[in-house]
C-alpha positions, 0 to 999 in steps of 0.5 A: 162585447163583454159578458152580462152583468150577472143575476140580481143580488138578492141579499146584503153582503157584509155591511159592518165589514164594508163600513169598517173598510170604508172607515179605513179608506178615510183614515188619512183624513183623521185629522180633519175628522177630529177637527170637524168633530170638535167643531160639531161639539162646539156648535152643538153645545151652543145650540143646546144652550140656546133653548135654556137661555131663551127659556129665561127670556120667557120667564122674564116676560111671564114674571113681568106680566104676573108681577104687574097683575099682582101690583094691581091687586096688592098694596104697594111695597108687598114682596113676592114672599108676602104675596105667596104667604097671602095666597097660601093663607087664602087657600090658593096653594096652586097659584102660590106654588106657581109664584114660588117657581119664579126667581125674579118676581117683583110685585108691581113691576112689569117686564124687565126689558133691559134684562130681556134684551140682554138675554136675547142678545146672548141667545143671538150671539150663541146661535151665530156662534153655532152657525159659524162652527157648523159652517166650519164643520161642513167645510172641513167635512167637504174637503175630507170627503172629496179627498177620500173620493179622489184617492178612491178614484185613483185606487180604482184607476190604478186597479184597472191597470193591474187587472188581467185582460181576462177579467176585463173580457168577462165584465160588461164595460157598462158594469165597470163604468157604473162602479167607477162613476155611479157607485163612487158618486153615490158613496161621495154623496152619502158620506157628505150627507151623513158624516157631519150630520151623524156626528152632529146628531149623536152629539145633539142627542147626548147634549139635549139629554143632559139638559133634559135631565138637568131641567127635570129627570121626570120629564126626561124619563117620559121623553125616553119612552119612545127611544126603544121604539125608535131603535127597534123601528130603525133596525127593522126597516134598515134590515129590510131596505139594505138588500133592496139597495144592493139590488138597486145598484146591481140593476143600475150596473146591468142597465148601464151595461146594456145601454153602453152596448146598444149605443156603441153597436147601434149601427149593427142593431139597426142592420139586423133589425134588433131594435125591438129586441134591444128595447125589450131587453132595456124594458126588462132591465129598466123594470128590474131597476124600477122594482128594486128602486121602488122597494128600497125607496118605499121601505126606507120612506116609511122611516120618516113618517114613523119617526114623526109619529113617535116624535108627536107622541113624545111631544104630547106626553111632555106637554101634558106632564110638563103643564101639570108640573108648572101648575103645581109649581115644580117647574117654571114656564120657561123651563117647560118651554125649554124642555119642549124645545129640547124634546123636539131637538131630541127626537129630530136627531133621532129621526135624522139618524134613522133617515141617514141609516137609509142613506148609509145602506145605499152608500155601503151597497155602492161601496161594496161594489167598488170594493169588489172591483178593488178586490178583483184578481190582479195580474202577476206582479213584475219581477222585483229585480227586472232584467233590462234590455239596452239594445233590442235586436228583436229575436223572439222565440216561443219555447214549448209554450202551452196555454188555454183560456179554460183549464178544461179545454186545451188550446196551445200545447208544446208550441215552438216558433222562432222569429229572427231579428228583422224577419217578417212572420205571417201567422195564418189559419182558420178562425179560432186557430189561436193566431191572436192568442199567440200575439196576446201571449207575446204582449203578456196580456195573458201569461203562458201556462207552460214553456216560455217566450224569450226576447233576445234570449231573455224570458219576457217574464223577467222584464217589466210589462211596460218595458216589454210593451214599449218595444212592441208596436201593435195595430189591431183590427178594431181601431181605437181613437180617443177624444182629441185632435188627430195629431194627439191620436197620432202621437199617442204611442210616441215615447216622451224621450223620442224627440220626434221632429215635425219632419219625421211626423209628416214623413210617417203620415205621408208614408201611411197616406194619412196626410192626404186625407187629413189635408182635406179636413178644415182643421187639418191635424188639429181636427177634433175627434169624438170618442167614436171618431165618427167624422172619419171613415173606417179605413181612415181610422185604420190608417191613423192607427197604422201611422200611430204605430209607425211614429212609435218606432218600435223594435217589434211590430204586431199587425193583426189584420191591420189592413182589413178596413182599407180599400184595395188600392190603399192597401197596396200603398200601405203594404209598400209603406209597411215593407219599408217600416218592417226593415230591420224590425221583427214583425208578426202579421196576422192575416186572413187575406193571403195576398198581403203576406206573400213576401213574408220571410216566414209563414206560420200556419196554425190549426187548433192551437198548433203550428201545422206548417211553416215556410215561405210562400212558394215552399208552402204552396209546393208542399200542397198542404194546409197553406195550399188549401187555404190559398186555394179556398181564397182564390179558387173557391168561387169557381169550385162553388159555381161548378158544384152548383152547376153539377147540382142543377144537372143532377136535378 
């Protein structure tokens, strides 16, 4: 299992830098961004024009009501100007000022329904147009965002193929999965919810502000009183919520890593009675996620009610001052109504921008985690002009090879080993001697610190990794089968140009004794496996992986404890098949059970990263050295132990 996810993140990283970098990720969609911005401009322009025109409808109704009332009190034929002069002469200057603000007042005439209907149809057309352009904006935005997320997922997938094995070994699998799935999904959701809305909100603020100053610069200045307060409030809340969002997603990654580990190892958890310990760790990580989520959501949740309070304060100020200006005749009732709508439209996008800042904080926190993965160190690139091996004979040579996982702790120093074409080289030794490391260096999962490894005299670093690894078939102790049919898993390592026939396929599966148990399954080779292949036993899964290596038909074989999960009888049969497979192929066999490698052409004994002995089985036994001690420990240790126990009892 991988290492833990690390300590909680306690402070925000480069918010602006990450935001600029994400803007760079979206650069290929700049044409669509321009289009959605233009759609937003048209939609906002139409939406902003609506209240002003609707205010004209209010004026038509109000003028009709007032005109009808004046007609009941004034002689027929009295004009609006005459009515205003009469009111001023009688000292009623307030009502005279009110009438002066009416552009289409006709004494004695009621509501002009024809004009009213025309205005309402115009408003309806405007709002329908605003809806259509808004819909186009949303559609374009969705395409732009999803294209960006697809490229981002492609970049992450490609990155995971370029990082060295050492990086993967140091990361919890659940943490990487969380960055690839949860964090990218959060970035997508955040961008979808904020991109178009942010454009629309900013344009709405500009458009509404222009209309407010057009109607009344005095009321516009009153409405702007709350803007500095809104900005200060937004900045302060965002400053406090960003670290909490970063901590929230870091805690999510740690929790996912723990759940993934406990799920994949649930059998061992139960065997060792660690359910309570696992539950306690889960509770600790879950509480950490709860605390981070609670703090981030609480802090960000104060934004909406705070902005709502400022919006209500703005509404009260506009309503009071606007009413006074209507009473004094400085504004029409329709203009005040439109202004109140504009003041609502003005504070609403400010509230939306404030809320989007919280979403943006969460999205940028996730984007930073994805960028961290994309910035991870990569393995050394393949050579620009790689060597090509047309016909691989299979001579492998380790020449003065040195390597260590930790620069402070030496592991392999000055190692020399030659495997001739067609030879079977068995590598044995105690745990931690460096056996698997030797194979990892051959596969270039890790790069040597010194010396070189050659294939047919060519330094493996002069080859591309794909070319090198396509020549090698590998069977590991830990079986890996993917979700799919058994046939798909068996054909996984077969090259597309191999031209594998059904006869060759069946011959390989029969040689590895896969065919015998697959035939007993209801669907045969079409039997579907889940990602854990729970329908197969451990031995059956290992047989499938062995058959997969057979079908790949490589020039070099690496068998790392390949029969560790196979029963004794099957092991003998598989060994016979392996002997046939190893013919004319260079093979490296890592084994703990020495009975499986007696017929190896060369047995290499390793201790502490060094080769201490090499030779065939009989020669090494006769030398009575490290190999003989290993052999004796396997086949005579129980007798020695019983004798020692008996001696101990006698002494007592």
